[in-house]
Every structure is written in C-alpha cells, then in structure tokens.
C-alpha positions as CSV (number, residue, x, y, z in Angstrom):
1,M,18.0,-7.2,17.6
2,E,17.1,-3.7,15.5
3,N,16.3,-5.6,12.1
4,E,15.2,-8.7,11.2
5,L,14.9,-10.8,7.6
6,I,11.4,-11.8,6.8
7,G,9.5,-12.7,3.5
8,P,7.4,-12.9,1.5
9,V,5.6,-9.8,2.1
10,W,3.1,-8.3,-0.3
11,V,2.4,-4.6,-0.5
12,T,-0.3,-2.7,-1.2
13,K,0.8,0.7,-1.4
14,D,-0.3,1.1,-5.2
15,A,-2.6,-1.3,-5.4
16,L,-5.2,0.7,-7.0
17,T,-3.4,1.2,-10.0
18,C,-0.6,-2.0,-10.0
19,G,-2.1,-4.4,-8.1
20,I,-0.8,-6.1,-5.1
21,T,2.8,-6.9,-5.1
22,K,4.5,-10.0,-3.3
23,H,8.5,-9.9,-2.4
24,S,10.5,-12.9,-1.5
25,M,12.5,-11.0,1.0
26,A,12.4,-8.1,3.0
27,V,14.2,-6.4,6.3
28,W,11.9,-5.5,8.8
29,N,13.6,-2.1,10.2
30,R,12.6,-1.9,14.2
31,S,14.0,1.0,14.9
32,I,11.6,2.6,13.1
33,R,8.4,2.1,15.3
34,D,8.5,-1.5,14.2
35,T,6.6,-0.3,11.0
36,M,9.3,0.0,8.2
37,I,10.5,-3.0,6.0
38,S,12.9,-2.5,3.0
39,I,12.6,-4.6,-0.1
40,K,15.5,-7.2,-1.5
41,E,15.0,-8.7,-4.6
42,P,16.1,-12.1,-5.9
43,G,20.0,-12.4,-5.9
44,G,20.3,-10.3,-2.6
45,V,20.3,-7.1,-4.3
46,W,18.5,-4.4,-1.8
47,A,15.9,-2.5,-3.8
48,L,15.6,1.5,-3.1
49,D,11.6,0.4,-2.2
50,H,10.9,1.2,1.6
51,Y,7.1,0.9,2.6
52,F,5.5,1.7,6.1
53,K,2.5,0.1,7.7
54,P,-0.3,0.0,6.5
55,D,1.2,-0.2,3.0
56,W,2.9,-3.9,3.7
57,H,1.9,-7.2,4.8
58,L,2.9,-10.8,6.2
59,S,-0.3,-12.6,4.6
60,E,-1.9,-12.4,1.3
61,A,-5.0,-12.4,3.0
62,E,-4.4,-9.7,5.0
63,A,-3.1,-7.9,1.6
64,M,-6.5,-8.5,0.2
65,E,-8.0,-7.2,2.8
66,R,-6.5,-3.7,2.8
67,A,-6.8,-3.7,-0.9
68,E,-10.5,-3.9,-0.7
69,E,-10.6,-0.8,2.0
70,L,-8.8,0.9,-0.6
71,R,-11.0,0.1,-3.5
72,N,-14.0,1.1,-1.2
73,S,-12.6,4.4,0.1
74,K,-11.9,5.6,-3.6
75,I,-15.4,4.5,-4.6
76,D,-16.5,6.0,-1.9
77,S,-14.3,9.6,-3.2
78,V,-15.7,9.1,-6.6
79,V,-19.2,9.1,-5.3
80,K,-19.0,12.1,-3.7
81,Q,-17.1,14.2,-6.7
82,L,-19.8,12.8,-8.7
83,A,-22.7,14.4,-6.4
84,K,-20.5,17.3,-6.3
85,L,-20.2,17.5,-10.2
86,R,-24.2,17.2,-10.7
87,S,-25.0,19.7,-7.9
88,M,-23.1,22.4,-9.6
89,T,-24.6,25.3,-11.6
90,F,-23.0,27.5,-13.2
91,V,-23.4,31.5,-13.3
92,V,-22.2,34.1,-16.0
93,R,-20.1,37.0,-14.6
C-alpha cells in the first residue's frame, strides 16, 4: 500500500510560535521514506500542508514531548546568545 489514511495527528512544526495543532485526518505517504503526511481538512478538502517527521506525531503525548525538546533547545540557544552579547567588547576604529 503506497498511501494510508490516518488520523488524528498532532503537528509540532510551529509549536514555539503557534502551539501544537491537531488535525483530524491525514494521509501517510509511505513512498517517501515513511516520513511524510498530507493534511486533510474537515469536509474532505485537502490542505496544501505537508509535514515530515519529526514535525508530526500519532499521539498527543509524543507531540508534547517533542514540543518540550524544541522549547529546551530554544532556551539553550538564547542562553548562548545572551552569554555572547554579555562578553562583547567594543573598540573604536
């Protein structure tokens, strides 16, 4: 079977800006290394949204875990940026 109808799915691609989104129906495109889904909106309309792993999940718990990973990674990045800014010195040329 090339494509498989699945649902619901949780998407974490934009978790840090828009939160985790839940979609009631998706198609798992198994021909693309078992990693891509296409979202189907209520009423049978196909959206133009396609997501690759690890940006979609089959359980809410898995999505929450991924969102925590993304948040912690972002916090680490901001801490590094802050340290870099604090260590800067300025020279007049």
